[in-house]
Backbone as JSON, one array per atom type, in Angstrom:
{
  "sequence": "MTMKVIPVSSVQTLAVRHQVLWPDKSPEFCKVADDDSALHFAVVKNEQIICVASLFPDGKTARLRKFATLAQFQGQGAGRMMLAYILDLLIKKGFLLFWCDARQSACAFYQRFGLTVEGTRFYKSGVPYYKMAKRL",
  "N": [[-109.79, -13.74, -6.0], [-111.35, -11.78, -3.53], [-110.56, -8.65, -2.02], [-110.71, -6.8, 1.04], [-111.11, -3.91, 3.15], [-110.6, -3.66, 6.58], [-111.17, -2.66, 10.01], [-108.6, -2.97, 12.46], [-106.63, -4.03, 15.33], [-103.77, -2.37, 16.83], [-101.84, -4.27, 17.45], [-102.36, -6.27, 15.62], [-101.25, -5.22, 13.34], [-98.54, -5.37, 13.51], [-96.9, -7.59, 12.6], [-96.89, -7.38, 9.76], [-95.95, -4.74, 9.46], [-93.35, -5.07, 10.51], [-92.18, -7.08, 8.85], [-92.23, -5.85, 6.3], [-91.44, -3.08, 6.48], [-89.26, -2.67, 8.33], [-87.44, -5.02, 8.43], [-84.9, -5.64, 9.33], [-84.74, -4.67, 11.84], [-85.82, -4.81, 15.32], [-89.03, -6.3, 16.21], [-90.22, -4.61, 18.05], [-89.29, -2.1, 17.32], [-91.03, -1.37, 15.36], [-93.3, -0.42, 16.49], [-95.42, 2.35, 17.39], [-95.39, 5.18, 19.43], [-97.91, 6.37, 19.97], [-99.73, 4.42, 19.22], [-101.93, 3.28, 20.59], [-103.9, 5.23, 20.53], [-104.52, 5.53, 17.9], [-106.08, 4.88, 14.67], [-106.41, 1.82, 13.13], [-105.98, -0.12, 10.19], [-106.55, -2.87, 7.93], [-105.93, -4.57, 4.88], [-107.52, -7.36, 3.82], [-107.14, -10.55, 2.42], [-108.41, -13.56, 1.48], [-108.77, -14.11, 4.21], [-106.3, -13.41, 5.23], [-104.11, -10.98, 6.51], [-102.81, -8.63, 4.44], [-101.98, -6.08, 3.96], [-101.33, -3.13, 5.77], [-102.2, -0.16, 7.6], [-101.91, 2.82, 9.54], [-103.7, 5.4, 11.13], [-103.33, 8.58, 12.48], [-105.11, 10.77, 14.02], [-105.37, 14.32, 14.55], [-107.0, 16.81, 15.68], [-108.35, 18.35, 12.91], [-106.61, 17.22, 11.2], [-104.93, 14.44, 9.77], [-102.54, 11.93, 10.15], [-100.8, 9.57, 8.28], [-99.26, 6.54, 9.05], [-96.86, 3.88, 9.08], [-97.59, 2.29, 6.79], [-97.94, -0.49, 4.89], [-97.46, -3.16, 2.6], [-97.43, -6.63, 2.16], [-94.7, -8.14, 0.46], [-95.22, -10.13, -1.53], [-97.74, -9.46, -2.35], [-97.68, -6.95, -3.37], [-98.39, -4.49, -5.88], [-100.83, -5.46, -6.63], [-103.07, -4.03, -6.05], [-103.83, -3.7, -3.37], [-102.66, -1.67, -1.74], [-103.56, 0.61, -3.1], [-106.3, 0.29, -2.72], [-106.43, 0.54, 0.07], [-105.46, 3.2, 0.52], [-107.32, 4.73, -0.9], [-109.64, 4.08, 0.53], [-109.02, 5.16, 3.07], [-108.7, 7.93, 2.47], [-111.29, 8.54, 1.57], [-112.75, 8.01, 3.92], [-111.68, 10.0, 5.63], [-112.46, 12.36, 4.33], [-115.27, 12.13, 4.49], [-115.53, 12.37, 7.24], [-114.86, 14.97, 7.66], [-112.21, 15.89, 7.78], [-109.41, 18.06, 7.17], [-106.78, 18.01, 6.32], [-104.38, 15.7, 5.16], [-101.54, 13.78, 5.76], [-98.19, 12.41, 5.45], [-95.04, 10.84, 6.2], [-93.28, 9.93, 3.59], [-91.59, 7.22, 2.13], [-88.93, 7.74, -0.12], [-88.98, 6.04, -2.31], [-91.67, 5.54, -2.6], [-92.97, 7.83, -3.35], [-94.11, 8.44, -5.92], [-96.35, 6.79, -5.94], [-97.98, 7.95, -3.92], [-98.34, 10.46, -5.08], [-100.11, 9.9, -7.14], [-102.47, 9.92, -5.83], [-102.88, 12.52, -5.28], [-101.26, 13.7, -3.35], [-98.66, 15.95, -2.4], [-95.18, 16.76, -2.41], [-93.67, 18.19, 0.4], [-91.24, 20.32, 1.51], [-87.82, 19.22, 2.09], [-85.77, 16.33, 1.34], [-85.29, 13.85, 3.87], [-83.88, 11.63, 6.34], [-84.59, 8.46, 7.82], [-83.29, 6.15, 9.87], [-81.36, 5.72, 7.87], [-82.87, 5.56, 5.53], [-84.25, 7.28, 2.78], [-86.69, 9.88, 2.93], [-89.67, 11.86, 2.28], [-91.78, 14.51, 3.35], [-95.18, 14.39, 2.68], [-98.29, 15.72, 1.56], [-101.87, 16.36, 1.51], [-104.53, 18.49, 0.88], [-107.82, 18.22, 1.98]],
  "CA": [[-110.19, -13.58, -4.61], [-111.61, -10.38, -3.24], [-109.89, -8.0, -0.89], [-111.54, -5.8, 1.71], [-110.46, -3.15, 4.22], [-111.27, -3.83, 7.87], [-110.45, -2.1, 11.16], [-107.86, -3.96, 13.25], [-105.89, -3.47, 16.47], [-102.37, -2.08, 16.51], [-101.09, -5.52, 17.55], [-102.56, -7.01, 14.37], [-100.47, -4.6, 12.26], [-97.1, -5.46, 13.77], [-96.17, -8.57, 11.78], [-96.68, -6.82, 8.42], [-95.04, -3.6, 9.63], [-91.99, -5.55, 10.73], [-91.71, -7.81, 7.67], [-92.1, -4.99, 5.13], [-90.78, -1.79, 6.67], [-88.0, -2.71, 9.06], [-87.13, -6.43, 8.73], [-83.59, -5.76, 9.99], [-84.87, -4.13, 13.2], [-86.65, -5.66, 16.18], [-90.47, -6.0, 16.08], [-90.5, -3.48, 18.95], [-88.96, -0.89, 16.56], [-92.15, -1.09, 14.47], [-94.4, 0.16, 17.25], [-95.47, 3.81, 17.45], [-95.76, 5.58, 20.8], [-99.34, 6.68, 20.07], [-100.53, 3.36, 18.59], [-103.18, 3.03, 21.31], [-104.91, 6.24, 20.21], [-104.66, 5.62, 16.45], [-107.01, 4.0, 13.96], [-105.6, 0.87, 12.36], [-106.73, -0.79, 9.15], [-105.87, -3.91, 7.19], [-106.55, -5.17, 3.72], [-107.54, -8.8, 4.03], [-107.39, -11.38, 1.25], [-108.5, -14.95, 1.96], [-108.63, -14.05, 5.67], [-104.92, -13.07, 5.59], [-103.77, -9.56, 6.46], [-101.75, -8.46, 3.44], [-101.61, -4.67, 3.91], [-101.76, -2.43, 6.98], [-101.96, 1.28, 7.68], [-102.38, 3.4, 10.79], [-104.05, 6.82, 11.03], [-103.17, 9.3, 13.74], [-105.83, 12.04, 13.91], [-105.03, 15.43, 15.45], [-107.93, 17.85, 15.25], [-108.86, 18.08, 11.55], [-105.48, 16.72, 10.44], [-104.67, 13.02, 10.01], [-101.23, 11.48, 9.68], [-100.67, 8.17, 7.93], [-97.99, 5.96, 9.47], [-96.7, 2.41, 9.04], [-98.37, 1.79, 5.67], [-97.1, -1.54, 4.32], [-98.09, -4.31, 1.93], [-96.51, -7.75, 2.03], [-94.02, -8.11, -0.84], [-95.84, -11.0, -2.53], [-99.03, -8.9, -2.75], [-97.49, -5.6, -3.91], [-98.75, -4.35, -7.28], [-102.11, -6.12, -6.89], [-104.17, -3.13, -5.72], [-104.14, -3.59, -1.94], [-102.28, -0.34, -1.28], [-104.49, 1.58, -3.7], [-107.58, 0.12, -2.03], [-106.28, 1.09, 1.41], [-105.35, 4.66, 0.52], [-108.63, 5.27, -1.34], [-110.54, 3.9, 1.67], [-108.65, 6.13, 4.12], [-109.02, 9.28, 2.02], [-112.75, 8.65, 1.57], [-113.16, 8.09, 5.33], [-111.29, 11.31, 6.17], [-113.32, 13.38, 3.71], [-116.6, 11.98, 5.08], [-115.48, 12.8, 8.63], [-114.59, 16.39, 7.7], [-110.8, 16.25, 7.97], [-108.97, 19.08, 6.23], [-105.42, 17.76, 5.85], [-103.86, 14.34, 5.27], [-100.12, 13.84, 5.48], [-97.36, 11.29, 5.86], [-93.63, 10.82, 5.82], [-93.26, 8.89, 2.55], [-90.29, 6.78, 1.63], [-88.68, 8.3, -1.45], [-89.37, 5.02, -3.29], [-93.14, 5.48, -2.7], [-93.53, 9.15, -3.66], [-94.96, 8.41, -7.12], [-97.61, 6.17, -5.53], [-98.78, 8.96, -3.21], [-98.68, 11.54, -6.01], [-101.29, 9.47, -7.9], [-103.64, 10.22, -4.99], [-102.96, 13.96, -5.08], [-100.35, 14.23, -2.34], [-97.51, 16.65, -2.95], [-94.01, 16.82, -1.54], [-93.46, 19.44, 1.15], [-89.92, 20.34, 2.14], [-86.69, 18.53, 1.49], [-85.55, 14.94, 1.72], [-84.67, 13.58, 5.16], [-83.61, 10.2, 6.49], [-84.92, 7.72, 9.04], [-82.48, 4.92, 9.87], [-80.67, 5.59, 6.6], [-83.82, 5.47, 4.42], [-84.7, 8.63, 2.39], [-88.12, 10.18, 3.04], [-90.19, 13.21, 2.05], [-93.11, 14.78, 3.89], [-96.15, 14.59, 1.61], [-99.58, 16.12, 2.15], [-102.99, 16.65, 0.61], [-105.67, 19.19, 1.47], [-109.03, 17.43, 1.68]],
  "C": [[-110.35, -12.09, -4.31], [-110.84, -9.92, -2.01], [-110.88, -7.04, -0.26], [-110.71, -5.14, 2.81], [-111.29, -3.34, 5.49], [-110.49, -3.09, 8.96], [-109.78, -3.24, 11.94], [-107.23, -3.26, 14.45], [-104.45, -3.18, 16.05], [-101.53, -3.36, 16.54], [-101.19, -6.32, 16.25], [-101.77, -6.42, 13.2], [-98.98, -4.93, 12.35], [-96.34, -6.43, 12.87], [-95.88, -8.02, 10.38], [-95.75, -5.62, 8.48], [-93.6, -4.08, 9.68], [-91.42, -6.19, 9.46], [-91.4, -6.89, 6.5], [-91.2, -3.78, 5.37], [-89.4, -1.88, 7.3], [-87.61, -4.14, 9.43], [-85.8, -6.62, 9.46], [-83.59, -5.2, 11.41], [-85.69, -5.1, 14.04], [-88.13, -5.35, 15.93], [-90.87, -4.79, 16.92], [-90.27, -2.14, 18.23], [-90.14, -0.45, 15.7], [-93.37, -0.54, 15.18], [-94.29, 1.68, 17.22], [-95.99, 4.18, 18.84], [-97.27, 5.78, 20.97], [-100.24, 5.62, 19.44], [-101.89, 3.16, 19.27], [-104.28, 4.03, 20.97], [-105.15, 6.38, 18.71], [-105.75, 4.69, 15.94], [-106.16, 3.11, 13.07], [-106.49, 0.1, 11.39], [-105.87, -1.86, 8.49], [-106.66, -4.23, 5.93], [-106.39, -6.67, 3.91], [-107.88, -9.5, 2.72], [-107.35, -12.83, 1.72], [-108.22, -15.05, 3.46], [-107.2, -13.79, 6.14], [-104.74, -11.56, 5.5], [-102.58, -9.39, 5.51], [-101.24, -7.02, 3.36], [-102.13, -4.01, 5.18], [-101.44, -0.95, 6.86], [-102.55, 1.79, 8.99], [-102.57, 4.89, 10.6], [-103.98, 7.45, 12.41], [-103.84, 10.66, 13.59], [-105.37, 13.05, 14.95], [-105.88, 16.61, 15.01], [-108.5, 17.47, 13.9], [-107.74, 17.62, 10.62], [-105.3, 15.24, 10.78], [-103.34, 12.65, 9.38], [-101.28, 9.97, 9.43], [-99.28, 7.68, 8.36], [-98.03, 4.45, 9.26], [-97.62, 1.76, 8.01], [-97.51, 0.77, 4.94], [-97.94, -2.65, 3.71], [-97.04, -5.42, 1.81], [-95.98, -7.84, 0.6], [-94.75, -8.94, -1.9], [-97.2, -10.5, -3.01], [-98.89, -7.49, -3.31], [-97.81, -5.6, -5.4], [-100.08, -4.99, -7.63], [-103.31, -5.28, -6.45], [-104.49, -2.98, -4.25], [-103.81, -2.21, -1.4], [-103.2, 0.73, -1.82], [-105.85, 1.51, -3.0], [-107.52, 0.77, -0.64], [-106.27, 2.61, 1.39], [-106.66, 5.31, 0.07], [-109.64, 5.19, -0.2], [-110.29, 4.97, 2.74], [-109.01, 7.56, 3.7], [-110.53, 9.51, 2.01], [-113.27, 8.81, 3.0], [-112.87, 9.49, 5.9], [-112.16, 12.43, 5.61], [-114.71, 13.34, 4.34], [-116.64, 12.49, 6.52], [-115.06, 14.27, 8.77], [-113.15, 16.79, 8.0], [-110.38, 17.22, 6.87], [-107.6, 18.79, 5.62], [-105.02, 16.32, 6.14], [-102.38, 14.41, 4.93], [-99.4, 12.58, 5.96], [-95.9, 11.6, 5.58], [-93.5, 9.64, 4.86], [-91.83, 8.51, 2.21], [-90.14, 7.32, 0.22], [-89.16, 7.32, -2.53], [-90.88, 4.96, -3.51], [-93.77, 6.81, -3.11], [-94.47, 9.14, -4.86], [-96.33, 7.79, -6.8], [-98.51, 7.2, -4.87], [-99.21, 10.09, -4.14], [-99.9, 11.18, -6.84], [-102.58, 9.75, -7.13], [-103.72, 11.71, -4.64], [-102.1, 14.53, -3.97], [-99.16, 14.9, -3.02], [-96.39, 16.71, -1.91], [-93.94, 18.19, -0.89], [-92.08, 19.36, 1.8], [-88.9, 19.49, 1.4], [-86.56, 17.11, 2.03], [-84.9, 14.86, 3.1], [-84.55, 12.07, 5.31], [-84.09, 9.68, 7.83], [-84.17, 6.4, 8.94], [-81.86, 4.65, 8.5], [-81.56, 5.52, 5.37], [-84.31, 6.88, 4.07], [-86.22, 8.77, 2.37], [-88.39, 11.61, 2.6], [-91.51, 13.33, 2.82], [-94.01, 15.04, 2.69], [-97.5, 14.89, 2.24], [-100.62, 16.37, 1.07], [-104.06, 17.38, 1.41], [-106.93, 18.46, 1.03], [-110.24, 18.32, 1.44]]
}
């Protein structure tokens, strides 16, 4: 079955965000204050949203937030498809910097796309993170 990346609303990202990123928190915890001004994307397989990501542009910089793939679809290329799509879009639109707060467990994934760690480890709700960035 083929997968494709499509634009979605922030509301359409919430179920996957909640299930993957913060299942022990309330669904409300998975919202971002600036969701209304962000760009939201989903990888769809058989009409099911299996991966979501949100982009928060600020001038020529874009921040990736709430990037998540449902557990049963991890390792099947949805995340790679999403990140490649987003990076291509940002380059075409003339962005200069792409960054995110990456869970420590995902750093190697981001490094395969050319992102590098900036700064030291920090924690969000007990989960270790690093800021990672890539000049475009």
